[in-house]
C-alpha positions in Angstrom: 66.0 78.5 110.1 65.3 78.5 106.4 69.0 78.0 105.7 69.6 74.2 105.6 72.8 72.4 106.6 73.1 71.2 103.0 73.3 74.8 101.8 76.3 75.9 103.7 78.6 75.6 100.7 76.3 78.0 98.8 76.5 80.9 101.3 79.5 82.6 99.8 77.9 82.6 96.4 74.7 83.9 98.0 76.6 86.8 99.5 77.9 87.7 96.0 74.3 87.6 94.6 73.0 89.9 97.4 75.8 92.4 96.8 75.1 92.4 93.1 71.4 92.9 93.6 71.9 95.7 96.1 74.2 97.6 93.7 71.2 98.0 91.5 68.7 99.1 94.2 68.6 102.8 95.2 38.6 89.9 104.5 39.2 86.3 104.7 40.2 83.6 107.2 43.9 84.0 106.5 44.0 87.7 107.0 41.9 90.1 105.0 42.3 93.8 104.1 43.6 95.7 107.1 41.5 98.5 108.6 44.1 99.5 111.2 45.7 102.9 111.0 49.4 102.6 110.1 50.4 105.1 112.8 48.7 103.3 115.7 50.7 100.4 117.2 48.9 97.2 118.4 49.5 96.0 121.9 53.0 94.6 122.4 54.5 96.7 119.6 55.8 100.1 118.9 54.7 102.5 116.1 58.0 102.6 114.3 58.7 102.5 110.6 61.7 100.4 111.4 65.0 100.1 109.5 65.5 101.3 106.0 64.3 99.0 103.2 65.0 98.7 99.5 63.4 96.8 96.7 65.2 93.8 95.2 62.6 93.0 92.5 59.1 94.3 91.8 56.2 93.2 89.6 55.5 89.8 91.2 52.1 88.1 91.3 51.0 86.8 94.7 54.5 85.5 95.7 54.5 83.1 98.6 57.9 81.8 99.6 61.6 82.3 98.9 64.8 80.3 99.3 68.5 80.8 98.6 70.6 78.3 96.6 73.8 78.4 94.6 74.1 82.2 94.5 70.5 82.7 93.4 67.1 83.2 95.1 64.1 81.2 94.1 60.5 82.2 94.8 57.1 80.7 94.4 54.0 82.4 92.9 50.8 81.0 94.4 48.4 81.4 91.5 50.7 81.0 88.5 52.5 77.9 89.8 55.7 79.4 88.6 59.1 79.3 90.4 61.1 82.3 89.6 64.8 82.8 89.9 66.2 86.2 90.9 69.4 86.9 89.0 71.7 89.8 88.4 71.9 90.9 84.7 74.5 93.0 82.9 75.2 96.2 84.8 74.1 94.6 88.1 70.3 95.1 87.6 68.1 92.5 89.3 65.6 90.6 87.3 63.5 87.5 87.5 63.4 84.5 85.1 61.1 81.5 85.1 63.0 78.5 86.5 60.0 76.2 86.0 56.3 75.6 86.5 55.1 73.1 89.1 52.8 70.8 87.1 49.1 70.4 87.9 48.8 73.3 90.4 45.1 74.0 91.2 44.6 77.6 92.3 41.7 78.8 94.3 41.1 80.4 97.7 44.3 80.1 99.6 45.5 77.1 97.6 48.1 77.0 94.8 51.9 76.9 94.9 52.9 77.7 98.5 56.0 76.7 100.4 59.5 75.9 99.1 62.5 74.2 100.9 66.0 73.4 99.7 66.8 69.7 100.4 69.8 67.4 100.0 71.7 66.9 96.7 70.5 70.2 95.1 66.8 69.4 95.3 63.9 71.7 95.7 60.8 70.8 97.7 57.4 72.4 97.0 54.0 72.3 98.8 51.2 72.9 96.4 47.5 72.2 95.7 46.7 69.7 93.0 43.6 68.0 91.7 43.6 65.4 94.5 44.4 67.8 97.4 47.6 69.2 98.7 50.9 67.4 98.1 54.6 67.8 98.8 56.9 67.2 95.8 60.6 67.0 95.3 62.4 68.3 92.2 66.0 67.9 91.1 67.5 71.2 90.0 69.3 71.6 86.7 71.7 74.3 85.6 73.5 76.8 87.7 73.0 80.3 89.0 71.2 82.3 86.3 70.0 79.2 84.5 68.3 77.1 87.2 65.6 74.7 86.1 63.3 72.0 87.5 63.7 68.3 86.8 60.8 65.9 87.0 58.5 66.0 90.0 58.6 63.2 92.6 55.6 63.3 95.0 56.8 62.3 98.5 53.4 63.0 100.2 50.0 63.3 98.7 46.3 63.3 99.6 46.7 66.1 102.1 43.1 67.4 102.4 42.5 70.8 100.9 39.6 73.2 101.1 39.2 76.8 100.1 41.0 78.0 103.2 43.5 76.8 105.8 46.1 74.9 103.8 49.1 75.8 105.9 51.7 75.3 103.3 55.0 76.2 104.9 57.8 73.6 104.6 61.4 73.7 106.0 64.2 71.4 106.8 65.2 71.4 110.4 68.7 71.1 111.9 68.1 67.3 112.2 67.8 67.0 108.4 64.1 66.2 108.6 61.4 68.0 106.5 58.8 69.8 108.6 55.4 70.9 107.1 52.7 73.1 108.5 49.3 71.7 107.4 46.1 73.6 108.0 42.8 72.1 109.3 41.2 72.5 105.8 38.1 74.0 107.5 37.5 70.9 109.6 38.5 72.0 113.0 37.9 68.8 114.8 40.5 67.0 112.7 43.2 69.1 114.5 42.7 67.0 117.6 42.7 63.7 115.7 46.2 62.4 115.7 45.4 59.9 112.9 44.7 62.8 110.5 47.3 65.1 109.0 45.0 68.1 109.2 45.8 70.8 111.7 49.3 69.5 112.3 53.0 70.1 112.0 54.4 67.1 110.2 57.9 65.7 110.3 59.2 63.6 107.4 62.4 62.1 106.1 63.6 63.7 102.8 61.8 60.8 101.0 58.5 61.4 102.7 58.5 58.6 105.3 57.7 59.0 109.0 60.9 59.0 111.0 61.2 56.2 113.6 61.6 58.8 116.5 58.4 60.7 115.7 56.1 61.0 118.8 53.3 58.9 117.2 54.8 55.6 115.8 54.4 55.2 112.1 52.9 58.6 111.8 54.3 61.9 110.2 52.5 63.9 112.9 54.9 65.9 115.1 52.5 68.2 116.9 48.7 68.8 116.7 45.9 71.1 117.7 46.8 73.7 115.1 44.5 75.7 113.0 46.7 77.1 110.2 50.5 77.1 110.7 52.4 79.1 108.1 55.7 79.9 109.8 58.4 77.5 110.9 61.9 78.5 112.1 64.6 77.2 114.5 66.8 79.1 116.9 70.6 78.4 117.0 70.1 76.1 120.0 67.6 73.9 118.0 64.2 75.1 119.4 61.4 75.1 116.8 59.0 78.0 116.7 55.7 78.3 114.7 53.4 81.2 113.8 49.7 80.4 113.5 46.5 82.1 112.4 43.7 82.2 114.9 40.0 82.5 114.1 38.4 85.5 115.6 40.3 86.0 118.9 44.0 85.3 118.9 46.9 84.6 116.5 49.8 82.8 118.1 53.5 82.4 118.3 54.3 78.9 119.7 57.4 77.0 120.7 56.9 73.5 119.3 57.7 70.3 121.2 57.3 66.7 119.9 53.8 65.4 120.6 52.5 68.8 121.9 48.8 69.7 121.7 48.4 73.4 120.9 44.7 73.5 121.6 42.7 74.1 118.4 39.7 74.0 118.4 39.4 73.4 122.2 41.1 76.7 122.8 42.3 79.7 120.9 45.3 81.5 122.5 46.2 81.1 126.2 43.9 78.6 127.9 45.9 77.5 130.9 44.3 74.0 130.6 46.0 70.8 131.5 47.3 69.0 128.4 47.3 72.0 126.2 50.4 74.1 125.4 49.9 77.9 125.5 51.5 80.3 123.1 54.5 82.5 123.9 52.6 85.5 122.6 49.2 86.2 121.1 47.7 89.0 119.1 44.3 90.0 117.8 44.0 88.8 114.1 43.4 92.4 113.0 46.8 93.3 114.4 48.8 90.4 113.1 47.7 87.5 110.9 51.3 86.1 110.9 52.5 84.0 108.0 56.2 83.6 107.4 58.6 83.3 110.4 62.4 83.7 110.4 65.2 83.6 113.0 68.0 86.1 112.4 70.7 86.6 115.0 69.0 86.8 118.4 65.4 87.4 117.3 62.3 85.9 115.6 60.7 87.9 112.8 57.0 87.4 111.9 55.6 88.6 108.5 52.1 89.9 109.2 49.3 90.2 106.6 46.5 92.1 108.3 48.9 93.8 110.6 51.0 95.0 107.6 54.2 94.8 109.6 57.2 92.8 110.5 57.2 91.8 114.2 60.5 91.3 116.0 60.5 89.0 119.0 63.8 88.8 121.0 64.7 85.1 121.7 65.9 86.3 125.1 62.4 87.7 126.0 59.7 86.0 123.9 56.9 87.8 125.9 57.7 91.1 124.2 57.9 92.4 120.6 58.3 95.5 118.5 57.0 96.4 115.0 59.1 97.2 111.9 57.8 98.3 108.4 54.5 99.3 110.1 52.2 100.1 107.1 55.2 100.9 104.9 54.9 98.2 102.2 51.6 96.6 102.9 50.8 93.0 103.6 53.8 90.8 104.3 53.8 87.0 103.5 57.4 85.7 104.1 60.6 86.8 105.8 63.8 84.9 105.0 67.4 85.4 106.2 69.7 86.3 103.4 73.4 85.0 103.2 74.7 88.6 103.9 72.9 88.8 107.2 70.0 90.9 106.0 66.3 89.9 105.8 64.4 89.5 102.5 60.6 90.1 102.8 57.9 89.2 100.3 54.9 91.6 100.1 51.4 90.1 99.4 49.3 92.9 98.1 48.2 91.2 94.8 46.7 88.1 96.4 43.1 89.4 96.2 43.0 90.8 99.8 45.4 93.7 99.6 45.5 97.1 98.0 48.3 96.9 95.3 50.6 99.8 94.9 52.6 100.6 91.8 55.3 97.9 91.4 53.6 95.3 93.7 54.3 92.7 94.6 57.9 93.0 95.5 60.9 91.5 97.4 62.1 94.0 100.0 65.5 93.9 101.7 66.0 95.2 105.2 69.0 95.2 107.6 67.3 94.8 111.0 70.4 95.4 113.0 
């Protein structure tokens, strides 16, 4: 899950933050503008508006990821390179403030400031596009809740190939204390099958950026391969790793990830039933899904869908089935993150150049799935 072992001490403060916030609340490769009718459910789902939702903050510009730390929430904006802190002001009103700007972010296409992860010793990790390609950087955090700031950047992995599309960009610490990163194929599909390349892979790194000794390919950060564009990573309570992945024209995927597994791209898209390739748990037409962020909450997986404009719930006890929440209610969804109080915070993505912004977009929305 997105909550890391090093953050357990911050959960109580995070609950207080959420309570304060709620008191104030009454066509491209990645997933283009949706043409689906909001009252028609795609296969495997149900046409439900889902649970009640409420805005936490509004007025964001192409937000991409969100993490909780020390009683605050931090989010990334893709194009501005800013990291914003969500805080509670006088009277309990939620607002954002700039915690820092990641230096040298190069915006363009799907590139920019993407994934965030909270690491050991109050550090923040960021995946972003720079002049020399994509990189993962570590920042020490200064200040406390309401005044968080970024220390100097330390690049732990650089030279990740970048293109206009297919960056991947999601990072998360696993229950083993290692940093996992979804890296897209950077529009070179054949690289996804080349285990000497980081393109089209899920990487597994130590917090300092080295390849762990128990990785499946000795001396390599590659953990799994044959991916097109992974943008969701999450773990179940029993330690299973799941990933959401953008397909090309046929199937988007939900996969269970194993060390050294080959997930088929570009040899196959979706279920192939071919020796040596791992098939997805579920697949959907891109027009119905385009899944980006992935979260585990209680007994289910939640996929934030862009083209599908919905939050898909997949029970961990039956990963062949799913239901839809927020169907067409708030537009394109980029990220879903479990909050310390047991709710789910979801980032909309209507201002990224592919959506249809509504008044107040983009926003952080809170739902209580249960």
